[in-house]
C-alpha positions as CSV (number, residue, x, y, z in Angstrom):
1,M,22.2,6.4,-2.9
2,E,21.1,9.7,-4.5
3,I,18.1,11.7,-3.3
4,K,16.4,14.1,-5.6
5,E,13.1,15.9,-4.9
6,S,10.6,18.2,-6.6
7,D,7.5,20.1,-5.5
8,H,4.2,19.4,-7.2
9,G,1.7,21.8,-5.5
10,D,1.3,20.5,-2.0
11,T,3.0,17.2,-2.7
12,L,6.7,16.6,-2.4
13,V,8.1,13.9,-4.8
14,V,11.3,12.3,-3.6
15,V,13.2,10.2,-6.1
16,L,15.7,7.6,-4.8
17,S,18.4,6.0,-6.8
18,G,21.0,3.3,-6.0
19,R,20.7,1.3,-2.8
20,L,18.7,2.0,0.4
21,D,20.6,-0.2,2.9
22,S,22.2,0.0,6.3
23,T,24.9,2.4,4.9
24,T,22.5,4.8,3.2
25,A,19.4,4.5,5.4
26,P,20.6,7.0,8.1
27,E,21.1,9.7,5.4
28,F,17.6,9.1,3.9
29,E,16.1,9.0,7.4
30,R,17.5,12.5,8.2
31,H,16.3,13.8,4.9
32,I,12.8,12.4,4.8
33,I,12.1,13.0,8.5
34,G,13.4,16.5,8.2
35,R,11.0,17.2,5.4
36,I,8.1,15.7,7.2
37,E,8.9,17.6,10.4
38,S,9.1,20.9,8.4
39,G,5.4,20.3,7.4
40,R,5.7,18.3,4.3
41,N,2.9,15.7,4.9
42,E,1.9,15.0,1.3
43,V,4.8,12.8,0.0
44,V,5.4,10.5,-2.9
45,I,8.6,8.4,-2.9
46,D,9.6,7.3,-6.4
47,F,11.5,4.0,-6.3
48,G,12.0,3.9,-10.1
49,A,15.8,4.2,-9.9
50,L,16.2,2.3,-6.6
51,E,18.1,-1.0,-7.1
52,F,17.9,-2.5,-3.6
53,I,16.2,-1.9,-0.2
54,S,17.3,-3.7,3.0
55,S,15.5,-4.0,6.3
56,A,17.2,-0.8,7.4
57,G,15.5,1.0,4.5
58,L,12.2,-0.6,5.3
59,R,12.5,0.7,8.9
60,V,13.0,4.2,7.6
61,M,10.0,3.8,5.3
62,L,7.8,2.7,8.2
63,M,9.0,5.5,10.4
64,A,8.2,8.0,7.7
65,A,4.8,6.5,7.2
66,K,4.0,6.9,10.9
67,R,5.2,10.5,11.0
68,V,3.1,11.4,8.0
69,K,0.0,9.7,9.4
70,A,0.5,11.5,12.7
71,G,0.4,14.8,10.7
72,K,-2.8,13.7,8.9
73,G,-0.9,13.5,5.6
74,R,-0.3,10.9,3.0
75,L,2.8,8.9,2.0
76,S,2.6,7.1,-1.3
77,L,5.1,5.0,-3.2
78,C,5.6,4.5,-6.9
79,A,7.6,2.7,-9.5
80,L,8.7,-0.3,-7.4
81,N,10.8,-2.7,-9.5
82,D,10.0,-6.5,-9.2
83,N,12.7,-7.1,-6.6
84,I,11.7,-4.3,-4.4
85,A,8.0,-5.1,-4.8
86,K,8.8,-8.6,-3.7
87,V,10.5,-7.3,-0.5
88,F,7.5,-5.2,0.3
89,E,5.2,-8.1,-0.3
90,I,7.2,-10.6,1.9
91,S,7.5,-8.0,4.7
92,G,3.8,-7.2,4.6
93,F,4.5,-3.6,3.7
94,L,2.1,-3.7,0.8
95,A,-0.7,-3.5,3.3
96,I,0.8,-0.3,4.9
97,F,1.6,1.8,1.8
98,T,-0.4,2.9,-1.2
99,I,1.6,1.8,-4.3
100,Y,1.2,3.4,-7.7
101,P,2.8,2.4,-11.1
102,D,4.5,5.8,-11.6
103,S,4.8,9.3,-10.2
104,S,2.0,10.7,-12.4
105,A,-0.5,8.1,-11.0
106,A,0.8,8.8,-7.4
107,L,0.3,12.5,-7.8
108,A,-3.2,12.0,-9.2
109,G,-4.0,9.7,-6.3
110,N,-2.7,12.3,-3.7
111,R,-5.2,14.9,-4.8
């Protein structure tokens, strides 16, 4: 898994590529929780290049959402491919997260 990020005003955009599974979830957890704890409470996670997410990856997403909410921020997701969208649907996570088709729409929605 590769993690890239960029700042867009007050919003941090995190782009994930590869697989978010039990092997890579701890690295992403350290990364995203570290950003949130440092005060980044407006976050967009771009799944456009993510190929796979496991239950370990979903757990990290849920943890990040709870931390952002506690800080009165917003965590949005974008660019979920069909397979990842299906995982979010089956797990009930579509009700937890605001999902956008791409990062531009997510950034507009976070304003």
